[in-house]
SERO-4910 file (N, C-alpha, C, O; in steps of 0.05 Angstrom, whole numbers):
BEGIN
 pado doro    nc1    nc2    nc3   cac1   cac2   cac3    cc1    cc2    cc3    oc1    oc2    oc3
  Unk    A     17    -24      0      0      0      0     18     25      0     37     26     15
  Unk    A     11     44    -17     26     69    -18     18     87      6     -5     93     11
  Unk    A     39     94     22     34    111     45     38    140     38     23    157     47
  Unk    A     59    146     23     65    174     15     67    175    -15     81    159    -28
  Unk    A     54    195    -27     55    199    -56     61    228    -61     45    246    -55
  Unk    A     84    233    -73     93    260    -81     88    262   -111     99    246   -127
  Unk    A     72    282   -119     63    283   -147     69    310   -159     57    330   -150
  Unk    A     87    311   -179     93    336   -194     99    359   -176     89    382   -180
  Unk    A    116    354   -156    123    374   -136    144    393   -147    165    385   -157
  Unk    A    139    419   -144    158    440   -153    160    462   -132    140    469   -119
  Unk    A    184    473   -129    188    495   -111    211    513   -121    232    503   -127
  Unk    A    205    539   -124    226    558   -132    230    579   -111    211    585    -96
  Unk    A    254    589   -109    261    611    -92    271    634   -109    294    633   -118
  Unk    A    254    653   -114    261    674   -133    264    662   -161    245    650   -171
  Unk    A    287    665   -173    291    653   -200    303    625   -199    308    614   -220
  Unk    A    308    614   -175    321    588   -173    300    566   -169    284    567   -150
  Unk    A    299    547   -187    281    524   -185    295    502   -168    312    488   -178
  Unk    A    288    501   -143    301    482   -124    290    454   -128    306    434   -125
  Unk    A    264    451   -133    252    425   -138    235    428   -163    218    445   -165
  Unk    A    239    410   -182    227    413   -209    211    388   -216    222    369   -227
  Unk    A    185    389   -212    166    368   -222    174    340   -212    176    321   -228
  Unk    A    179    337   -186    187    312   -174    163    295   -167    144    304   -154
  Unk    A    164    269   -175    143    250   -169    156    224   -159    174    213   -172
  Unk    A    146    214   -136    154    187   -127    134    178   -106    118    194    -95
  Unk    A    136    152   -100    118    140    -79    135    125    -59    157    115    -65
  Unk    A    124    124    -35    137    108    -13    116     88     -3     95     96      6
  Unk    A    123     63     -6    105     42      3    106     38     33    127     41     46
  Unk    A     83     32     45     81     28     74    100      5     82    100    -16     70
  Unk    A    116     10    103    134    -10    114    161    -12    100    177    -28    107
  Unk    A    166      6     81    191      5     66    212     24     77    205     41     95
  Unk    A    236     22     68    258     41     74    267     52     47    278     38     31
  Unk    A    262     78     42    267     90     16    288    112     20    286    128     39
  Unk    A    308    112      3    329    133      4    325    153    -18    319    147    -41
  Unk    A    329    179    -11    329    201    -29    358    210    -31    369    221    -12
  Unk    A    370    207    -55    399    212    -57    404    231    -80    386    237    -97
  Unk    A    428    242    -81    436    260   -102    459    278    -92    464    279    -68
  Unk    A    473    291   -110    495    308   -101    485    332    -85    461    338    -84
  Unk    A    504    346    -72    497    370    -57    483    390    -75    490    394    -98
  Unk    A    461    402    -64    446    422    -80    426    409    -99    415    423   -116
  Unk    A    421    383    -96    402    370   -114    373    375   -107    355    369   -123
  Unk    A    368    386    -83    340    392    -75    328    372    -56    304    373    -51
  Unk    A    345    355    -44    335    333    -27    321    344     -2    299    337      5
  Unk    A    336    362     13    324    373     37    300    390     31    282    392     47
  Unk    A    300    404      9    277    420      1    252    402     -2    230    409      6
  Unk    A    256    378    -14    234    359    -17    224    351     11    200    350     16
  Unk    A    243    345     29    234    339     57    218    362     69    198    357     82
  Unk    A    228    386     65    214    409     77    186    413     65    168    423     78
  Unk    A    183    405     40    156    407     27    138    385     38    114    390     42
  Unk    A    149    362     43    133    340     54    123    346     82    101    341     90
  Unk    A    141    358     98    135    363    126    123    390    132    118    397    155
  Unk    A    117    406    112    103    431    115    121    455    122    110    476    127
  Unk    A    147    451    123    165    474    128    165    493    105    168    517    109
  Unk    A    161    483     80    157    499     57    130    491     44    120    469     48
  Unk    A    119    509     28     95    503     13    103    503    -17    118    520    -26
  Unk    A     94    483    -32    102    481    -60     89    502    -78     68    512    -72
  Unk    A    103    508   -100     90    524   -121     69    508   -136     47    518   -143
  Unk    A     75    483   -142     57    464   -155     60    437   -143     81    430   -131
  Unk    A     40    420   -147     42    392   -139     27    385   -114     17    403   -100
  Unk    A     26    360   -107     12    350    -84     29    331    -68     47    318    -79
  Unk    A     24    330    -42     36    310    -24     13    296    -10      0    307      7
  Unk    A      9    271    -18    -12    255     -6      0    236     14     18    221      8
  Unk    A    -10    237     39     -1    219     60    -25    204     71    -44    216     81
  Unk    A    -25    178     69    -47    161     78    -73    171     65    -94    170     78
  Unk    A    -71    179     40    -95    188     25   -103    216     29   -123    225     17
  Unk    A    -89    232     46    -96    259     51    -75    278     40    -51    273     42
  Unk    A    -84    300     28    -66    320     17    -55    338     40    -70    350     55
  Unk    A    -28    339     42    -16    354     64    -10    383     56     -3    399     74
  Unk    A    -12    390     31     -5    417     22    -23    437     35    -47    435     35
  Unk    A    -10    457     47    -25    478     61    -28    474     91    -37    492    105
  Unk    A    -22    449    100    -25    444    129     -1    453    145     21    452    135
  Unk    A     -5    463    169     18    471    186     34    447    195     24    424    195
  Unk    A     59    451    203     76    429    209     66    412    233     68    388    232
  Unk    A     54    425    253     45    410    276     22    391    269     19    370    280
  Unk    A      6    400    250    -16    382    241     -5    358    225    -16    336    228
  Unk    A     16    363    210     28    341    195     41    321    214     39    297    209
  Unk    A     53    330    236     63    312    256     41    296    269     43    272    272
  Unk    A     19    309    275     -4    295    287    -16    274    268    -26    254    277
  Unk    A    -13    278    242    -23    259    222     -5    235    219    -12    215    208
  Unk    A     20    237    230     38    214    230     64    216    216     76    195    210
  Unk    A     74    240    211    101    244    198    119    258    218    112    280    228
  Unk    A    141    245    225    161    257    243    187    259    227    191    245    208
  Unk    A    204    278    236    229    281    221    252    288    240    249    297    263
  Unk    A    277    284    230    301    295    241    312    315    221    302    317    199
  Unk    A    333    329    229    343    351    212    373    346    205    388    334    220
  Unk    A    381    357    182    409    356    174    427    369    195    448    359    202
  Unk    A    418    393    204    432    406    226    416    401    251    392    407    253
  Unk    A    429    389    271    415    379    295    400    402    308    410    424    312
  Unk    A    374    397    315    357    416    328    346    404    354    324    393    354
  Unk    A    361    406    375    353    397    401    350    421    420    360    443    414
  Unk    A    336    417    442    335    436    464    360    430    481    359    414    499
  Unk    A    382    444    475    408    437    485    410    438    515    425    423    527
  Unk    A    396    457    528    398    460    557    377    444    572    375    446    596
  Unk    A    360    429    558    341    411    570    353    383    572    372    376    557
  Unk    A    343    367    590    353    340    593    345    323    569    328    330    553
  Unk    A    359    300    566    353    281    545    324    272    547    310    272    527
  Unk    A    315    266    571    287    258    575    267    280    567    247    275    554
  Unk    A    273    305    575    255    327    569    253    331    539    232    339    529
  Unk    A    275    327    524    274    330    495    255    310    483    240    316    465
  Unk    A    255    285    493    238    265    482    209    270    490    190    266    474
  Unk    A    205    280    514    178    287    523    166    309    505    142    310    501
  Unk    A    183    327    495    174    348    477    161    335    452    142    346    441
  Unk    A    173    313    443    161    299    420    135    286    426    116    285    410
  Unk    A    133    275    451    108    261    459     85    280    463     62    272    464
  Unk    A     91    306    466     70    326    474     48    326    453     25    332    461
  Unk    A     54    321    427     33    323    407     11    302    410    -11    305    399
  Unk    A     16    281    426     -4    260    430    -18    263    457    -35    247    464
  Unk    A    -12    284    472    -25    289    498    -49    306    494    -48    326    478
  Unk    A    -71    300    507    -96    313    502   -106    330    526   -125    345    523
  Unk    A    -93    328    549   -101    344    572    -96    374    566    -75    381    556
  Unk    A   -116    391    573   -113    419    569   -100    433    592    -91    421    611
  Unk    A   -100    460    590    -87    476    611   -100    473    638    -87    471    659
  Unk    A   -127    472    638   -142    470    663   -136    444    677   -131    443    701
  Unk    A   -136    422    661   -130    395    673   -102    395    684    -97    382    704
  Unk    A    -83    408    669    -55    408    678    -53    424    705    -38    416    722
  Unk    A    -67    446    707    -66    462    731    -78    448    755    -68    450    777
  Unk    A   -100    434    749   -114    420    771   -102    392    777   -109    379    797
  Unk    A    -84    384    759    -71    357    763    -93    336    766    -93    321    786
  Unk    A   -111    335    747   -133    315    748   -121    287    745    -99    284    734
  Unk    A   -136    266    754   -126    239    751   -120    231    722   -100    218    717
  Unk    A   -137    240    704   -133    234    676   -107    247    666    -92    235    651
  Unk    A   -102    272    674    -78    286    666    -53    272    677    -33    270    663
  Unk    A    -54    263    702    -31    250    714    -26    223    700     -2    216    696
  Unk    A    -47    209    693    -43    183    679    -30    188    652    -12    173    643
  Unk    A    -39    209    638    -28    215    612      1    223    614     18    215    598
  Unk    A      8    238    635     36    246    639     53    222    646     76    220    636
  Unk    A     43    204    662     59    180    669     63    163    645     85    151    641
  Unk    A     43    160    628     46    145    603     66    157    584     82    143    572
  Unk    A     66    184    583     86    198    566    114    193    576    133    190    560
  Unk    A    117    193    603    144    187    615    153    159    608    176    155    601
  Unk    A    135    140    610    142    112    604    150    109    574    169     96    567
  Unk    A    134    122    557    140    121    529    167    134    522    183    123    507
  Unk    A    172    157    534    197    171    529    221    155    538    241    153    523
  Unk    A    219    142    561    241    125    570    244    101    552    266     92    547
  Unk    A    222     91    543    223     68    524    237     75    499    253     59    488
  Unk    A    232     99    488    245    107    463    275    111    468    292    105    451
  Unk    A    282    122    491    311    125    497    325     99    499    347     95    490
  Unk    A    312     79    512    323     52    513    326     41    485    346     27    479
  Unk    A    306     46    468    306     35    441    330     45    425    341     29    409
  Unk    A    337     70    428    359     81    412    386     78    427    407     86    416
  Unk    A    386     67    451    410     63    466    419     86    484    442     87    491
  Unk    A    400    103    491    407    126    508    393    125    536    391    146    549
  Unk    A    384    102    544    369    100    569    385    110    593    373    121    611
  Unk    A    411    105    593    427    114    616    433    144    616    443    154    636
  Unk    A    427    157    594    433    186    592    410    204    598    411    228    594
  Unk    A    388    193    608    363    208    610    364    234    626    350    253    621
  Unk    A    382    234    646    384    258    663    405    278    653    407    301    662
  Unk    A    421    270    633    442    287    622    429    309    605    407    305    594
  Unk    A    443    332    603    433    352    585    441    345    556    461    333    551
  Unk    A    424    353    537    428    345    509    455    356    499    468    342    483
  Unk    A    463    379    508    488    391    498    513    375    507    534    379    495
  Unk    A    510    358    527    532    343    537    536    316    522    556    302    527
  Unk    A    517    309    505    520    284    490    540    287    467    545    310    458
  Unk    A    552    265    459    568    265    435    551    272    411    527    270    412
  Unk    A    564    279    389    549    287    365    532    263    355    509    267    348
  Unk    A    543    240    355    528    216    346    504    211    364    483    204    354
  Unk    A    508    214    390    485    209    408    464    231    406    441    226    411
  Unk    A    472    255    399    452    276    394    435    269    370    411    275    370
  Unk    A    447    257    350    430    248    328    411    226    336    388    225    327
  Unk    A    420    208    353    402    187    364    380    199    380    357    189    380
  Unk    A    386    220    395    365    233    411    344    246    393    320    245    400
  Unk    A    352    257    371    333    268    352    314    246    342    290    250    338
  Unk    A    325    223    337    309    200    327    290    192    349    266    186    344
  Unk    A    299    190    374    281    183    396    259    203    399    236    195    404
  Unk    A    265    228    397    244    249    399    224    246    376    200    249    381
  Unk    A    233    240    352    215    236    330    197    211    334    173    212    329
  Unk    A    209    190    345    193    166    350    172    170    372    151    157    372
  Unk    A    177    189    390    158    194    412    132    207    401    112    207    416
  Unk    A    133    217    377    108    228    365     90    205    354     68    211    345
  Unk    A     99    180    356     84    157    346     78    159    316     55    159    308
  Unk    A     99    162    300     95    166    271     89    141    256     95    118    265
  Unk    A     76    144    233     74    123    213     97    124    194    106    104    183
  Unk    A    108    149    190    131    154    172    151    171    187    143    192    198
  Unk    A    176    162    187    197    179    199    216    187    176    225    171    160
  Unk    A    222    213    175    238    225    154    265    233    166    266    250    184
  Unk    A    286    220    157    313    224    169    330    238    149    335    229    127
  Unk    A    340    262    157    357    278    140    386    275    148    395    287    168
  Unk    A    401    259    133    429    253    137    434    244    166    450    256    180
  Unk    A    421    222    174    425    212    202    453    203    208    460    202    232
  Unk    A    469    195    188    495    185    194    516    207    193    540    202    197
  Unk    A    508    232    188    527    254    187    543    257    213    532    259    234
  Unk    A    570    257    210    587    260    233    592    235    249    606    236    270
  Unk    A    580    212    241    584    187    256    608    172    246    615    173    222
  Unk    A    621    157    264    643    140    256    632    113    246    608    109    245
  Unk    A    650     95    238    641     70    226    624     53    244    603     42    236
  Unk    A    632     52    270    617     36    289    589     48    294    569     33    295
  Unk    A    588     74    296    562     87    300    544     84    276    520     81    279
  Unk    A    556     84    252    541     81    228    529     53    227    506     49    219
  Unk    A    544     33    234    534      5    235    511      3    255    491    -10    249
  Unk    A    514     15    278    493     15    298    468     29    288    445     22    294
  Unk    A    472     51    272    450     65    260    435     47    240    410     48    239
  Unk    A    449     32    224    436     14    205    418     -6    220    396    -11    212
  Unk    A    429    -17    242    413    -35    259    388    -21    270    367    -33    270
  Unk    A    391      4    278    369     19    289    348     24    268    324     21    273
  Unk    A    356     32    244    336     38    223    320     13    216    296     14    212
  Unk    A    334    -10    215    319    -35    210    300    -42    233    279    -52    229
  Unk    A    309    -35    258    291    -40    281    267    -22    280    245    -30    288
  Unk    A    270      2    270    248     21    266    228      9    246    204      9    251
  Unk    A    239     -1    224    221    -14    204    207    -38    216    183    -43    210
  Unk    A    220    -54    233    208    -77    246    184    -69    264    167    -85    269
  Unk    A    184    -44    273    161    -34    289    137    -26    271    117    -17    281
  Unk    A    140    -29    245    119    -21    227    120      7    218    101     17    206
  Unk    A    142     21    223    145     49    216    160     51    190    181     39    186
  Unk    A    149     66    171    161     70    145    183     91    148    181    110    163
  Unk    A    205     87    132    228    105    134    235    117    107    237    103     87
  Unk    A    237    144    107    247    158     83    272    174     92    271    189    111
  Unk    A    294    170     79    319    182     88    335    195     66    335    185     43
  Unk    A    349    216     73    370    228     57    396    220     69    400    221     93
  Unk    A    415    210     53    440    202     64    462    202     42    457    193     20
  Unk    A    486    213     49    508    213     31    526    188     34    542    182     17
  Unk    A    523    174     56    538    149     60    526    127     43    506    115     50
  Unk    A    538    123     20    526    104      1    527     75     10    511     59      2
  Unk    A    546     69     27    547     42     39    522     37     55    510     16     53
  Unk    A    515     57     72    491     54     88    466     52     70    449     35     74
  Unk    A    464     70     51    441     71     33    437     45     19    415     34     18
  Unk    A    458     34      8    456      9     -8    449    -15     10    437    -34      0
  Unk    A    457    -14     35    452    -36     53    424    -36     65    412    -57     70
  Unk    A    413    -12     70    389    -10     86    364     -4     70    342    -11     78
  Unk    A    366      8     46    343     17     31    333     -5     12    348    -19      0
  Unk    A    306     -6     10    294    -25    -10    291    -11    -37    291    -25    -57
  Unk    A    289     15    -38    288     30    -63    300     57    -59    302     67    -37
  Unk    A    308     69    -82    321     95    -82    308    114   -102    299    105   -123
  Unk    A    308    139    -96    300    161   -114    324    179   -117    335    188    -96
  Unk    A    332    185   -141    356    201   -146    348    229   -157    333    230   -177
  Unk    A    358    250   -145    354    277   -155    379    289   -165    401    283   -156
  Unk    A    376    307   -185    399    323   -195    387    350   -204    368    350   -220
  Unk    A    399    371   -194    389    398   -200    359    401   -196    345    414   -212
  Unk    A    349    389   -175    321    392   -168    301    373   -182    277    374   -176
  Unk    A    311    357   -201    294    339   -216    301    310   -211    324    304   -205
  Unk    A    281    293   -213    286    264   -210    298    254   -235    287    258   -257
  Unk    A    320    240   -233    333    228   -256    331    198   -257    336    186   -278
  Unk    A    325    185   -234    323    156   -234    309    147   -208    308    162   -188
  Unk    A    298    123   -209    287    110   -185    289     80   -189    287     71   -212
  Unk    A    291     65   -168    292     36   -170    305     24   -146    310     37   -126
  Unk    A    312     -2   -148    326    -16   -127    355     -6   -125    365      5   -144
  Unk    A    368    -11   -103    397     -4   -101    414    -15   -124    431     -2   -135
  Unk    A    408    -40   -132    423    -52   -153    418    -38   -180    437    -34   -195
  Unk    A    394    -30   -185    387    -16   -209    400     11   -210    410     20   -230
  Unk    A    400     25   -187    412     51   -186    442     50   -189    454     67   -202
  Unk    A    455     30   -177    484     27   -179    493     23   -208    515     31   -215
  Unk    A    476     11   -225    483      6   -253    472     26   -272    475     23   -296
  Unk    A    458     47   -262    446     67   -280    467     87   -289    479    101   -272
  Unk    A    473     88   -315    495    106   -325    491    135   -317    510    149   -311
  Unk    A    466    145   -318    461    173   -311    467    179   -282    478    200   -275
  Unk    A    460    160   -265    465    163   -236    495    162   -231    506    178   -215
  Unk    A    509    144   -244    538    141   -241    552    167   -248    570    176   -235
  Unk    A    543    179   -270    554    204   -279    548    227   -260    565    244   -254
  Unk    A    523    228   -251    514    251   -235    523    250   -206    528    270   -193
  Unk    A    525    225   -195    529    223   -166    549    202   -158    570    208   -147
  Unk    A    543    177   -164    559    155   -154    587    156   -165    607    152   -150
  Unk    A    590    162   -191    616    163   -203    633    186   -192    656    182   -186
  Unk    A    620    209   -189    635    232   -178    643    227   -149    664    236   -140
  Unk    A    626    212   -134    632    206   -106    656    188   -103    670    189    -83
  Unk    A    661    171   -123    682    151   -121    708    160   -132    728    145   -130
  Unk    A    709    184   -143    734    194   -155    754    202   -133    776    210   -140
***
């Protein structure tokens, strides 16, 4: 079943066409990679999917609903969570507090219930705490829960972003260069984590320049160049595609 359908998506900034008539689909339960050289428009596509930008033309259908025009918090509530190329954490908050911030979108108690500390509000808060600790254990940060986010290593800060995204209870998680700044061991652990996310029934769409990771973990790939899609297919098909080799893979291996 198609979970995400991007159809004829375009976005320009002044005279620059950042995304040009891009179309692709993401099947439910899959791991799909969006790849291409720097400046190809990959992060702009992510920003269009998640509501950070609005397209000039095209549609983004998620679970059968058009997301174009919706605010970012509504898109999160509908089931899309993301991480960022540049880490965006609450650096002076604890690791646990950062994850609780992600869980907040699923909490329904209002201001009055919070002030009165009603039984329902307390139960909801306790459940959010359990879930947040569970996500920290899932990504391997359970022992860091009292530490401040700024004190984590760079690789662990990326894991914390993933835990915060998972706390929103997504159907689709969008990862923007999750292996950036990681060493080989951390990258291998990330591959295991991404597969474990898939095992939970969560669909994964990722941007990544580490082609070893991409080829090992993704079931299909979409390739962009200069804002346009130039190829899509399985990792094996993409590896042997002459246009992709010229545009990206070949240049990367020189």
